[in-house]
PDB file of all heavy atoms in Angstrom:
ATOM      1  N   MET A   1      24.794  27.700 -10.115  1.00  0.00           N
ATOM      2  CA  MET A   1      23.677  28.462  -9.671  1.00  0.00           C
ATOM      3  C   MET A   1      22.405  28.048 -10.252  1.00  0.00           C
ATOM      4  O   MET A   1      21.380  28.034  -9.647  1.00  0.00           O
ATOM      5  CB  MET A   1      24.068  29.931  -9.802  1.00  0.00           C
ATOM      6  CG  MET A   1      23.107  30.793  -9.091  1.00  0.00           C
ATOM      7  SD  MET A   1      23.945  32.125  -8.334  1.00  0.00           S
ATOM      8  CE  MET A   1      22.653  33.247  -7.998  1.00  0.00           C
ATOM      9  N   GLU A   2      22.479  27.908 -11.555  1.00  0.00           N
ATOM     10  CA  GLU A   2      21.212  27.565 -12.282  1.00  0.00           C
ATOM     11  C   GLU A   2      20.763  26.240 -11.840  1.00  0.00           C
ATOM     12  O   GLU A   2      19.519  25.965 -11.705  1.00  0.00           O
ATOM     13  CB  GLU A   2      21.577  27.489 -13.809  1.00  0.00           C
ATOM     14  CG  GLU A   2      20.299  27.511 -14.649  1.00  0.00           C
ATOM     15  CD  GLU A   2      19.442  28.752 -14.489  1.00  0.00           C
ATOM     16  OE1 GLU A   2      20.064  29.798 -14.349  1.00  0.00           O
ATOM     17  OE2 GLU A   2      18.261  28.579 -14.559  1.00  0.00           O
ATOM     18  N   PHE A   3      21.587  25.130 -11.546  1.00  0.00           N
ATOM     19  CA  PHE A   3      21.172  23.954 -11.074  1.00  0.00           C
ATOM     20  C   PHE A   3      20.406  24.069  -9.691  1.00  0.00           C
ATOM     21  O   PHE A   3      19.358  23.434  -9.433  1.00  0.00           O
ATOM     22  CB  PHE A   3      22.370  23.031 -10.791  1.00  0.00           C
ATOM     23  CG  PHE A   3      22.053  21.792  -9.949  1.00  0.00           C
ATOM     24  CD1 PHE A   3      21.296  20.795 -10.444  1.00  0.00           C
ATOM     25  CD2 PHE A   3      22.471  21.713  -8.682  1.00  0.00           C
ATOM     26  CE1 PHE A   3      21.012  19.674  -9.664  1.00  0.00           C
ATOM     27  CE2 PHE A   3      22.279  20.640  -7.872  1.00  0.00           C
ATOM     28  CZ  PHE A   3      21.502  19.588  -8.335  1.00  0.00           C
ATOM     29  N   ALA A   4      20.958  24.945  -8.760  1.00  0.00           N
ATOM     30  CA  ALA A   4      20.300  25.134  -7.478  1.00  0.00           C
ATOM     31  C   ALA A   4      18.843  25.689  -7.660  1.00  0.00           C
ATOM     32  O   ALA A   4      18.016  25.342  -6.881  1.00  0.00           O
ATOM     33  CB  ALA A   4      21.150  26.066  -6.587  1.00  0.00           C
ATOM     34  N   LYS A   5      18.722  26.564  -8.703  1.00  0.00           N
ATOM     35  CA  LYS A   5      17.390  27.083  -8.922  1.00  0.00           C
ATOM     36  C   LYS A   5      16.432  26.066  -9.498  1.00  0.00           C
ATOM     37  O   LYS A   5      15.229  25.952  -9.093  1.00  0.00           O
ATOM     38  CB  LYS A   5      17.461  28.245  -9.846  1.00  0.00           C
ATOM     39  CG  LYS A   5      18.068  29.488  -9.307  1.00  0.00           C
ATOM     40  CD  LYS A   5      18.100  30.607 -10.312  1.00  0.00           C
ATOM     41  CE  LYS A   5      18.880  31.825  -9.827  1.00  0.00           C
ATOM     42  NZ  LYS A   5      18.935  32.885 -10.832  1.00  0.00           N
ATOM     43  N   SER A   6      16.887  25.369 -10.550  1.00  0.00           N
ATOM     44  CA  SER A   6      16.011  24.522 -11.275  1.00  0.00           C
ATOM     45  C   SER A   6      16.029  23.052 -10.844  1.00  0.00           C
ATOM     46  O   SER A   6      15.062  22.265 -11.034  1.00  0.00           O
ATOM     47  CB  SER A   6      16.380  24.560 -12.811  1.00  0.00           C
ATOM     48  OG  SER A   6      17.685  23.884 -12.976  1.00  0.00           O
ATOM     49  N   GLY A   7      17.150  22.576 -10.315  1.00  0.00           N
ATOM     50  CA  GLY A   7      17.263  21.137  -9.966  1.00  0.00           C
ATOM     51  C   GLY A   7      17.507  20.243 -11.149  1.00  0.00           C
ATOM     52  O   GLY A   7      17.507  19.038 -11.033  1.00  0.00           O
ATOM     53  N   ASP A   8      17.841  20.799 -12.257  1.00  0.00           N
ATOM     54  CA  ASP A   8      18.190  20.077 -13.468  1.00  0.00           C
ATOM     55  C   ASP A   8      19.584  19.642 -13.465  1.00  0.00           C
ATOM     56  O   ASP A   8      20.528  20.352 -13.802  1.00  0.00           O
ATOM     57  CB  ASP A   8      17.828  20.905 -14.735  1.00  0.00           C
ATOM     58  CG  ASP A   8      18.098  20.215 -16.099  1.00  0.00           C
ATOM     59  OD1 ASP A   8      18.404  19.037 -15.976  1.00  0.00           O
ATOM     60  OD2 ASP A   8      18.069  20.885 -17.051  1.00  0.00           O
ATOM     61  N   ALA A   9      19.837  18.347 -13.058  1.00  0.00           N
ATOM     62  CA  ALA A   9      21.138  17.782 -12.901  1.00  0.00           C
ATOM     63  C   ALA A   9      21.870  17.670 -14.264  1.00  0.00           C
ATOM     64  O   ALA A   9      23.118  17.590 -14.289  1.00  0.00           O
ATOM     65  CB  ALA A   9      21.036  16.412 -12.253  1.00  0.00           C
ATOM     66  N   THR A  10      21.117  17.676 -15.397  1.00  0.00           N
ATOM     67  CA  THR A  10      21.829  17.583 -16.633  1.00  0.00           C
ATOM     68  C   THR A  10      22.713  18.800 -16.918  1.00  0.00           C
ATOM     69  O   THR A  10      23.686  18.755 -17.738  1.00  0.00           O
ATOM     70  CB  THR A  10      20.903  17.388 -17.824  1.00  0.00           C
ATOM     71  OG1 THR A  10      19.992  18.509 -17.799  1.00  0.00           O
ATOM     72  CG2 THR A  10      20.029  16.138 -17.668  1.00  0.00           C
ATOM     73  N   LEU A  11      22.474  19.945 -16.280  1.00  0.00           N
ATOM     74  CA  LEU A  11      23.294  21.059 -16.321  1.00  0.00           C
ATOM     75  C   LEU A  11      24.790  20.786 -15.784  1.00  0.00           C
ATOM     76  O   LEU A  11      25.702  21.406 -16.114  1.00  0.00           O
ATOM     77  CB  LEU A  11      22.715  22.309 -15.456  1.00  0.00           C
ATOM     78  CG  LEU A  11      21.396  22.839 -16.016  1.00  0.00           C
ATOM     79  CD1 LEU A  11      20.827  23.801 -15.046  1.00  0.00           C
ATOM     80  CD2 LEU A  11      21.604  23.533 -17.414  1.00  0.00           C
ATOM     81  N   LEU A  12      24.878  19.807 -14.858  1.00  0.00           N
ATOM     82  CA  LEU A  12      26.052  19.435 -14.231  1.00  0.00           C
ATOM     83  C   LEU A  12      26.766  18.241 -14.948  1.00  0.00           C
ATOM     84  O   LEU A  12      27.724  17.687 -14.589  1.00  0.00           O
ATOM     85  CB  LEU A  12      25.908  19.087 -12.720  1.00  0.00           C
ATOM     86  CG  LEU A  12      25.248  20.114 -11.905  1.00  0.00           C
ATOM     87  CD1 LEU A  12      25.166  19.624 -10.543  1.00  0.00           C
ATOM     88  CD2 LEU A  12      26.081  21.391 -11.875  1.00  0.00           C
ATOM     89  N   GLY A  13      26.041  17.761 -16.009  1.00  0.00           N
ATOM     90  CA  GLY A  13      26.539  16.559 -16.656  1.00  0.00           C
ATOM     91  C   GLY A  13      26.128  15.294 -15.908  1.00  0.00           C
ATOM     92  O   GLY A  13      26.818  14.246 -16.162  1.00  0.00           O
ATOM     93  N   ARG A  14      25.052  15.311 -15.155  1.00  0.00           N
ATOM     94  CA  ARG A  14      24.617  14.197 -14.382  1.00  0.00           C
ATOM     95  C   ARG A  14      23.319  13.698 -14.995  1.00  0.00           C
ATOM     96  O   ARG A  14      22.621  14.413 -15.647  1.00  0.00           O
ATOM     97  CB  ARG A  14      24.480  14.510 -12.902  1.00  0.00           C
ATOM     98  CG  ARG A  14      25.673  14.907 -12.168  1.00  0.00           C
ATOM     99  CD  ARG A  14      25.270  15.298 -10.797  1.00  0.00           C
ATOM    100  NE  ARG A  14      24.365  14.341 -10.198  1.00  0.00           N
ATOM    101  CZ  ARG A  14      24.560  13.710  -9.014  1.00  0.00           C
ATOM    102  NH1 ARG A  14      25.663  13.934  -8.335  1.00  0.00           N
ATOM    103  NH2 ARG A  14      23.693  12.942  -8.553  1.00  0.00           N
ATOM    104  N   ALA A  15      22.945  12.412 -14.604  1.00  0.00           N
ATOM    105  CA  ALA A  15      21.670  11.894 -14.932  1.00  0.00           C
ATOM    106  C   ALA A  15      20.568  12.702 -14.089  1.00  0.00           C
ATOM    107  O   ALA A  15      20.959  13.310 -13.076  1.00  0.00           O
ATOM    108  CB  ALA A  15      21.610  10.444 -14.611  1.00  0.00           C
ATOM    109  N   PRO A  16      19.334  12.657 -14.418  1.00  0.00           N
ATOM    110  CA  PRO A  16      18.338  13.385 -13.622  1.00  0.00           C
ATOM    111  C   PRO A  16      18.330  12.853 -12.149  1.00  0.00           C
ATOM    112  O   PRO A  16      18.679  11.742 -11.947  1.00  0.00           O
ATOM    113  CB  PRO A  16      17.022  12.947 -14.282  1.00  0.00           C
ATOM    114  CG  PRO A  16      17.329  12.671 -15.755  1.00  0.00           C
ATOM    115  CD  PRO A  16      18.750  12.103 -15.589  1.00  0.00           C
ATOM    116  N   LEU A  17      17.975  13.672 -11.307  1.00  0.00           N
ATOM    117  CA  LEU A  17      18.043  13.365  -9.853  1.00  0.00           C
ATOM    118  C   LEU A  17      16.982  12.395  -9.444  1.00  0.00           C
ATOM    119  O   LEU A  17      15.902  12.383  -9.945  1.00  0.00           O
ATOM    120  CB  LEU A  17      17.863  14.663  -8.963  1.00  0.00           C
ATOM    121  CG  LEU A  17      18.907  15.763  -9.177  1.00  0.00           C
ATOM    122  CD1 LEU A  17      18.497  16.991  -8.273  1.00  0.00           C
ATOM    123  CD2 LEU A  17      20.310  15.331  -8.778  1.00  0.00           C
ATOM    124  N   SER A  18      17.413  11.509  -8.556  1.00  0.00           N
ATOM    125  CA  SER A  18      16.501  10.524  -7.930  1.00  0.00           C
ATOM    126  C   SER A  18      15.614  11.285  -6.916  1.00  0.00           C
ATOM    127  O   SER A  18      15.944  12.457  -6.647  1.00  0.00           O
ATOM    128  CB  SER A  18      17.211   9.320  -7.275  1.00  0.00           C
ATOM    129  OG  SER A  18      17.915   9.756  -6.153  1.00  0.00           O
ATOM    130  N   GLU A  19      14.669  10.638  -6.314  1.00  0.00           N
ATOM    131  CA  GLU A  19      13.809  11.219  -5.296  1.00  0.00           C
ATOM    132  C   GLU A  19      14.635  11.715  -4.119  1.00  0.00           C
ATOM    133  O   GLU A  19      14.523  12.842  -3.508  1.00  0.00           O
ATOM    134  CB  GLU A  19      12.752  10.348  -4.903  1.00  0.00           C
ATOM    135  CG  GLU A  19      11.595  10.997  -4.164  1.00  0.00           C
ATOM    136  CD  GLU A  19      10.430  10.057  -3.965  1.00  0.00           C
ATOM    137  OE1 GLU A  19      10.022   9.382  -4.858  1.00  0.00           O
ATOM    138  OE2 GLU A  19       9.986  10.007  -2.786  1.00  0.00           O
ATOM    139  N   SER A  20      15.551  10.766  -3.679  1.00  0.00           N
ATOM    140  CA  SER A  20      16.359  11.204  -2.474  1.00  0.00           C
ATOM    141  C   SER A  20      17.390  12.285  -2.771  1.00  0.00           C
ATOM    142  O   SER A  20      17.604  13.199  -1.924  1.00  0.00           O
ATOM    143  CB  SER A  20      17.078   9.982  -1.891  1.00  0.00           C
ATOM    144  OG  SER A  20      17.946   9.372  -2.830  1.00  0.00           O
ATOM    145  N   GLU A  21      17.978  12.267  -4.087  1.00  0.00           N
ATOM    146  CA  GLU A  21      18.811  13.368  -4.441  1.00  0.00           C
ATOM    147  C   GLU A  21      18.151  14.654  -4.542  1.00  0.00           C
ATOM    148  O   GLU A  21      18.726  15.692  -4.321  1.00  0.00           O
ATOM    149  CB  GLU A  21      19.483  12.920  -5.821  1.00  0.00           C
ATOM    150  CG  GLU A  21      20.492  11.848  -5.632  1.00  0.00           C
ATOM    151  CD  GLU A  21      21.069  11.417  -7.019  1.00  0.00           C
ATOM    152  OE1 GLU A  21      20.308  11.458  -7.972  1.00  0.00           O
ATOM    153  OE2 GLU A  21      22.259  11.144  -7.069  1.00  0.00           O
ATOM    154  N   GLU A  22      16.906  14.585  -4.990  1.00  0.00           N
ATOM    155  CA  GLU A  22      16.052  15.822  -5.165  1.00  0.00           C
ATOM    156  C   GLU A  22      16.014  16.579  -3.777  1.00  0.00           C
ATOM    157  O   GLU A  22      16.031  17.799  -3.789  1.00  0.00           O
ATOM    158  CB  GLU A  22      14.705  15.521  -5.668  1.00  0.00           C
ATOM    159  CG  GLU A  22      13.828  16.700  -6.021  1.00  0.00           C
ATOM    160  CD  GLU A  22      14.381  17.541  -7.153  1.00  0.00           C
ATOM    161  OE1 GLU A  22      14.909  17.019  -8.146  1.00  0.00           O
ATOM    162  OE2 GLU A  22      14.248  18.806  -7.102  1.00  0.00           O
ATOM    163  N   ARG A  23      15.819  15.796  -2.765  1.00  0.00           N
ATOM    164  CA  ARG A  23      15.696  16.442  -1.444  1.00  0.00           C
ATOM    165  C   ARG A  23      17.061  17.056  -0.942  1.00  0.00           C
ATOM    166  O   ARG A  23      17.039  17.914  -0.145  1.00  0.00           O
ATOM    167  CB  ARG A  23      15.214  15.410  -0.407  1.00  0.00           C
ATOM    168  CG  ARG A  23      13.729  15.047  -0.585  1.00  0.00           C
ATOM    169  CD  ARG A  23      13.224  14.155   0.566  1.00  0.00           C
ATOM    170  NE  ARG A  23      13.909  12.960   0.716  1.00  0.00           N
ATOM    171  CZ  ARG A  23      13.453  11.801   0.355  1.00  0.00           C
ATOM    172  NH1 ARG A  23      12.314  11.632  -0.248  1.00  0.00           N
ATOM    173  NH2 ARG A  23      14.191  10.736   0.503  1.00  0.00           N
ATOM    174  N   ALA A  24      18.132  16.552  -1.514  1.00  0.00           N
ATOM    175  CA  ALA A  24      19.411  16.984  -1.086  1.00  0.00           C
ATOM    176  C   ALA A  24      20.132  17.776  -2.156  1.00  0.00           C
ATOM    177  O   ALA A  24      21.385  17.969  -2.231  1.00  0.00           O
ATOM    178  CB  ALA A  24      20.336  15.712  -0.792  1.00  0.00           C
ATOM    179  N   LYS A  25      19.409  18.474  -3.132  1.00  0.00           N
ATOM    180  CA  LYS A  25      19.976  19.102  -4.226  1.00  0.00           C
ATOM    181  C   LYS A  25      20.902  20.305  -3.852  1.00  0.00           C
ATOM    182  O   LYS A  25      21.863  20.593  -4.473  1.00  0.00           O
ATOM    183  CB  LYS A  25      18.956  19.517  -5.248  1.00  0.00           C
ATOM    184  CG  LYS A  25      18.115  20.685  -4.907  1.00  0.00           C
ATOM    185  CD  LYS A  25      17.148  20.988  -6.036  1.00  0.00           C
ATOM    186  CE  LYS A  25      16.224  22.112  -5.631  1.00  0.00           C
ATOM    187  NZ  LYS A  25      15.145  22.351  -6.697  1.00  0.00           N
ATOM    188  N   MET A  26      20.633  20.923  -2.731  1.00  0.00           N
ATOM    189  CA  MET A  26      21.494  22.046  -2.261  1.00  0.00           C
ATOM    190  C   MET A  26      22.847  21.456  -1.830  1.00  0.00           C
ATOM    191  O   MET A  26      23.900  22.111  -1.974  1.00  0.00           O
ATOM    192  CB  MET A  26      20.751  22.881  -1.238  1.00  0.00           C
ATOM    193  CG  MET A  26      19.637  23.666  -1.722  1.00  0.00           C
ATOM    194  SD  MET A  26      20.038  24.678  -3.168  1.00  0.00           S
ATOM    195  CE  MET A  26      21.257  25.793  -2.527  1.00  0.00           C
ATOM    196  N   LEU A  27      22.875  20.352  -1.142  1.00  0.00           N
ATOM    197  CA  LEU A  27      24.072  19.731  -0.790  1.00  0.00           C
ATOM    198  C   LEU A  27      24.908  19.284  -2.056  1.00  0.00           C
ATOM    199  O   LEU A  27      26.091  19.482  -2.003  1.00  0.00           O
ATOM    200  CB  LEU A  27      23.823  18.451   0.075  1.00  0.00           C
ATOM    201  CG  LEU A  27      23.318  18.748   1.408  1.00  0.00           C
ATOM    202  CD1 LEU A  27      22.895  17.443   2.169  1.00  0.00           C
ATOM    203  CD2 LEU A  27      24.251  19.520   2.264  1.00  0.00           C
ATOM    204  N   ILE A  28      24.201  18.797  -2.993  1.00  0.00           N
ATOM    205  CA  ILE A  28      24.803  18.402  -4.263  1.00  0.00           C
ATOM    206  C   ILE A  28      25.459  19.707  -4.893  1.00  0.00           C
ATOM    207  O   ILE A  28      26.588  19.713  -5.400  1.00  0.00           O
ATOM    208  CB  ILE A  28      23.879  17.743  -5.227  1.00  0.00           C
ATOM    209  CG1 ILE A  28      23.480  16.374  -4.625  1.00  0.00           C
ATOM    210  CG2 ILE A  28      24.468  17.574  -6.599  1.00  0.00           C
ATOM    211  CD1 ILE A  28      22.323  15.710  -5.333  1.00  0.00           C
ATOM    212  N   ALA A  29      24.737  20.819  -4.901  1.00  0.00           N
ATOM    213  CA  ALA A  29      25.155  22.101  -5.514  1.00  0.00           C
ATOM    214  C   ALA A  29      26.425  22.575  -4.796  1.00  0.00           C
ATOM    215  O   ALA A  29      27.319  22.986  -5.498  1.00  0.00           O
ATOM    216  CB  ALA A  29      24.053  23.078  -5.498  1.00  0.00           C
ATOM    217  N   THR A  30      26.450  22.537  -3.518  1.00  0.00           N
ATOM    218  CA  THR A  30      27.539  23.099  -2.789  1.00  0.00           C
ATOM    219  C   THR A  30      28.805  22.198  -2.951  1.00  0.00           C
ATOM    220  O   THR A  30      29.960  22.658  -3.011  1.00  0.00           O
ATOM    221  CB  THR A  30      27.269  23.283  -1.268  1.00  0.00           C
ATOM    222  OG1 THR A  30      26.750  22.157  -0.711  1.00  0.00           O
ATOM    223  CG2 THR A  30      26.213  24.346  -1.045  1.00  0.00           C
ATOM    224  N   ASP A  31      28.568  20.860  -2.924  1.00  0.00           N
ATOM    225  CA  ASP A  31      29.655  19.927  -3.164  1.00  0.00           C
ATOM    226  C   ASP A  31      30.306  20.121  -4.519  1.00  0.00           C
ATOM    227  O   ASP A  31      31.513  20.104  -4.700  1.00  0.00           O
ATOM    228  CB  ASP A  31      29.216  18.489  -3.004  1.00  0.00           C
ATOM    229  CG  ASP A  31      30.260  17.519  -3.120  1.00  0.00           C
ATOM    230  OD1 ASP A  31      31.291  17.646  -2.237  1.00  0.00           O
ATOM    231  OD2 ASP A  31      30.173  16.521  -3.824  1.00  0.00           O
ATOM    232  N   TYR A  32      29.404  20.301  -5.507  1.00  0.00           N
ATOM    233  CA  TYR A  32      29.942  20.590  -6.906  1.00  0.00           C
ATOM    234  C   TYR A  32      30.709  21.763  -7.000  1.00  0.00           C
ATOM    235  O   TYR A  32      31.797  21.914  -7.586  1.00  0.00           O
ATOM    236  CB  TYR A  32      28.735  20.542  -7.917  1.00  0.00           C
ATOM    237  CG  TYR A  32      29.178  20.769  -9.313  1.00  0.00           C
ATOM    238  CD1 TYR A  32      29.622  19.728 -10.087  1.00  0.00           C
ATOM    239  CD2 TYR A  32      29.031  22.039  -9.916  1.00  0.00           C
ATOM    240  CE1 TYR A  32      30.043  19.948 -11.380  1.00  0.00           C
ATOM    241  CE2 TYR A  32      29.399  22.287 -11.275  1.00  0.00           C
ATOM    242  CZ  TYR A  32      29.913  21.203 -11.974  1.00  0.00           C
ATOM    243  OH  TYR A  32      30.224  21.346 -13.243  1.00  0.00           O
ATOM    244  N   ALA A  33      30.243  22.892  -6.357  1.00  0.00           N
ATOM    245  CA  ALA A  33      30.984  24.156  -6.374  1.00  0.00           C
ATOM    246  C   ALA A  33      32.271  24.028  -5.622  1.00  0.00           C
ATOM    247  O   ALA A  33      33.225  24.660  -6.043  1.00  0.00           O
ATOM    248  CB  ALA A  33      30.076  25.216  -5.650  1.00  0.00           C
ATOM    249  N   ARG A  34      32.288  23.301  -4.511  1.00  0.00           N
ATOM    250  CA  ARG A  34      33.566  23.140  -3.769  1.00  0.00           C
ATOM    251  C   ARG A  34      34.551  22.409  -4.607  1.00  0.00           C
ATOM    252  O   ARG A  34      35.763  22.804  -4.606  1.00  0.00           O
ATOM    253  CB  ARG A  34      33.277  22.364  -2.529  1.00  0.00           C
ATOM    254  CG  ARG A  34      34.517  22.028  -1.667  1.00  0.00           C
ATOM    255  CD  ARG A  34      34.216  21.121  -0.463  1.00  0.00           C
ATOM    256  NE  ARG A  34      33.606  19.951  -0.844  1.00  0.00           N
ATOM    257  CZ  ARG A  34      34.192  18.817  -1.257  1.00  0.00           C
ATOM    258  NH1 ARG A  34      35.557  18.866  -1.499  1.00  0.00           N
ATOM    259  NH2 ARG A  34      33.607  17.784  -1.610  1.00  0.00           N
ATOM    260  N   LYS A  35      34.134  21.348  -5.336  1.00  0.00           N
ATOM    261  CA  LYS A  35      35.049  20.592  -6.152  1.00  0.00           C
ATOM    262  C   LYS A  35      35.604  21.472  -7.274  1.00  0.00           C
ATOM    263  O   LYS A  35      36.756  21.432  -7.588  1.00  0.00           O
ATOM    264  CB  LYS A  35      34.381  19.402  -6.738  1.00  0.00           C
ATOM    265  CG  LYS A  35      34.200  18.320  -5.757  1.00  0.00           C
ATOM    266  CD  LYS A  35      33.511  17.159  -6.248  1.00  0.00           C
ATOM    267  CE  LYS A  35      33.181  16.075  -5.266  1.00  0.00           C
ATOM    268  NZ  LYS A  35      32.373  14.967  -5.770  1.00  0.00           N
ATOM    269  N   ARG A  36      34.734  22.330  -7.899  1.00  0.00           N
ATOM    270  CA  ARG A  36      35.227  23.189  -8.976  1.00  0.00           C
ATOM    271  C   ARG A  36      36.186  24.202  -8.436  1.00  0.00           C
ATOM    272  O   ARG A  36      37.192  24.562  -9.090  1.00  0.00           O
ATOM    273  CB  ARG A  36      34.044  23.904  -9.645  1.00  0.00           C
ATOM    274  CG  ARG A  36      33.252  22.878 -10.544  1.00  0.00           C
ATOM    275  CD  ARG A  36      32.308  23.608 -11.371  1.00  0.00           C
ATOM    276  NE  ARG A  36      32.834  24.770 -12.079  1.00  0.00           N
ATOM    277  CZ  ARG A  36      32.828  25.046 -13.333  1.00  0.00           C
ATOM    278  NH1 ARG A  36      32.358  24.118 -14.129  1.00  0.00           N
ATOM    279  NH2 ARG A  36      33.380  26.106 -13.864  1.00  0.00           N
ATOM    280  N   PHE A  37      35.831  24.749  -7.306  1.00  0.00           N
ATOM    281  CA  PHE A  37      36.796  25.791  -6.664  1.00  0.00           C
ATOM    282  C   PHE A  37      38.145  25.228  -6.365  1.00  0.00           C
ATOM    283  O   PHE A  37      39.157  25.852  -6.605  1.00  0.00           O
ATOM    284  CB  PHE A  37      36.146  26.335  -5.361  1.00  0.00           C
ATOM    285  CG  PHE A  37      37.028  27.316  -4.663  1.00  0.00           C
ATOM    286  CD1 PHE A  37      37.140  28.641  -5.135  1.00  0.00           C
ATOM    287  CD2 PHE A  37      37.690  26.911  -3.515  1.00  0.00           C
ATOM    288  CE1 PHE A  37      37.916  29.510  -4.448  1.00  0.00           C
ATOM    289  CE2 PHE A  37      38.460  27.730  -2.868  1.00  0.00           C
ATOM    290  CZ  PHE A  37      38.635  29.140  -3.315  1.00  0.00           C
ATOM    291  N   ASN A  38      38.198  23.984  -5.844  1.00  0.00           N
ATOM    292  CA  ASN A  38      39.475  23.308  -5.479  1.00  0.00           C
ATOM    293  C   ASN A  38      40.284  23.029  -6.761  1.00  0.00           C
ATOM    294  O   ASN A  38      41.539  23.093  -6.673  1.00  0.00           O
ATOM    295  CB  ASN A  38      39.236  22.046  -4.701  1.00  0.00           C
ATOM    296  CG  ASN A  38      38.822  22.339  -3.214  1.00  0.00           C
ATOM    297  OD1 ASN A  38      39.081  23.396  -2.773  1.00  0.00           O
ATOM    298  ND2 ASN A  38      38.211  21.382  -2.564  1.00  0.00           N
ATOM    299  N   LYS A  39      39.724  22.751  -7.886  1.00  0.00           N
ATOM    300  CA  LYS A  39      40.316  22.519  -9.101  1.00  0.00           C
ATOM    301  C   LYS A  39      41.047  23.871  -9.641  1.00  0.00           C
ATOM    302  O   LYS A  39      42.075  23.782 -10.188  1.00  0.00           O
ATOM    303  CB  LYS A  39      39.523  21.942 -10.168  1.00  0.00           C
ATOM    304  CG  LYS A  39      39.188  20.497 -10.047  1.00  0.00           C
ATOM    305  CD  LYS A  39      38.333  19.954 -11.064  1.00  0.00           C
ATOM    306  CE  LYS A  39      37.976  18.536 -10.915  1.00  0.00           C
ATOM    307  NZ  LYS A  39      37.131  18.044 -11.969  1.00  0.00           N
ATOM    308  N   SER A  40      40.388  24.934  -9.357  1.00  0.00           N
ATOM    309  CA  SER A  40      40.920  26.172  -9.915  1.00  0.00           C
ATOM    310  C   SER A  40      41.766  26.980  -9.040  1.00  0.00           C
ATOM    311  O   SER A  40      42.475  27.908  -9.426  1.00  0.00           O
ATOM    312  CB  SER A  40      39.678  27.112 -10.351  1.00  0.00           C
ATOM    313  OG  SER A  40      38.967  27.427  -9.228  1.00  0.00           O
ATOM    314  N   VAL A  41      41.895  26.648  -7.744  1.00  0.00           N
ATOM    315  CA  VAL A  41      42.657  27.422  -6.835  1.00  0.00           C
ATOM    316  C   VAL A  41      43.649  26.439  -6.213  1.00  0.00           C
ATOM    317  O   VAL A  41      43.320  25.404  -5.685  1.00  0.00           O
ATOM    318  CB  VAL A  41      41.782  28.028  -5.709  1.00  0.00           C
ATOM    319  CG1 VAL A  41      42.714  28.712  -4.608  1.00  0.00           C
ATOM    320  CG2 VAL A  41      40.848  28.968  -6.396  1.00  0.00           C
ATOM    321  N   SER A  42      44.888  26.917  -6.139  1.00  0.00           N
ATOM    322  CA  SER A  42      45.944  26.174  -5.456  1.00  0.00           C
ATOM    323  C   SER A  42      46.553  27.130  -4.380  1.00  0.00           C
ATOM    324  O   SER A  42      46.916  28.220  -4.556  1.00  0.00           O
ATOM    325  CB  SER A  42      47.034  25.720  -6.383  1.00  0.00           C
ATOM    326  OG  SER A  42      48.079  25.088  -5.754  1.00  0.00           O
ATOM    327  N   PHE A  43      46.755  26.471  -3.150  1.00  0.00           N
ATOM    328  CA  PHE A  43      47.251  27.295  -2.091  1.00  0.00           C
ATOM    329  C   PHE A  43      48.776  26.982  -1.825  1.00  0.00           C
ATOM    330  O   PHE A  43      49.364  27.242  -0.760  1.00  0.00           O
ATOM    331  CB  PHE A  43      46.479  27.067  -0.860  1.00  0.00           C
ATOM    332  CG  PHE A  43      45.090  27.557  -0.851  1.00  0.00           C
ATOM    333  CD1 PHE A  43      43.966  26.712  -1.083  1.00  0.00           C
ATOM    334  CD2 PHE A  43      44.797  29.012  -0.845  1.00  0.00           C
ATOM    335  CE1 PHE A  43      42.726  27.167  -1.178  1.00  0.00           C
ATOM    336  CE2 PHE A  43      43.585  29.409  -0.920  1.00  0.00           C
ATOM    337  CZ  PHE A  43      42.445  28.512  -1.121  1.00  0.00           C
ATOM    338  N   ARG A  44      49.392  26.301  -2.777  1.00  0.00           N
ATOM    339  CA  ARG A  44      50.766  25.909  -2.600  1.00  0.00           C
ATOM    340  C   ARG A  44      51.657  27.029  -3.219  1.00  0.00           C
ATOM    341  O   ARG A  44      51.437  27.774  -4.039  1.00  0.00           O
ATOM    342  CB  ARG A  44      51.078  24.668  -3.351  1.00  0.00           C
ATOM    343  CG  ARG A  44      50.333  23.539  -2.668  1.00  0.00           C
ATOM    344  CD  ARG A  44      50.783  22.295  -3.335  1.00  0.00           C
ATOM    345  NE  ARG A  44      49.897  21.170  -2.940  1.00  0.00           N
ATOM    346  CZ  ARG A  44      50.083  19.990  -3.204  1.00  0.00           C
ATOM    347  NH1 ARG A  44      51.055  19.485  -3.897  1.00  0.00           N
ATOM    348  NH2 ARG A  44      49.193  19.146  -2.825  1.00  0.00           N
TER     349      ARG A  44
END
């Protein structure tokens, strides 16, 4: 959530965002959240 507010990719352990990534930061945030959710939840 903090990344989505600030755009500071170092909060996610990434290098600073490029110009094109900056425009897509909300997509990056939702993708990161989805990956974290899938690791913590198993439907089996």
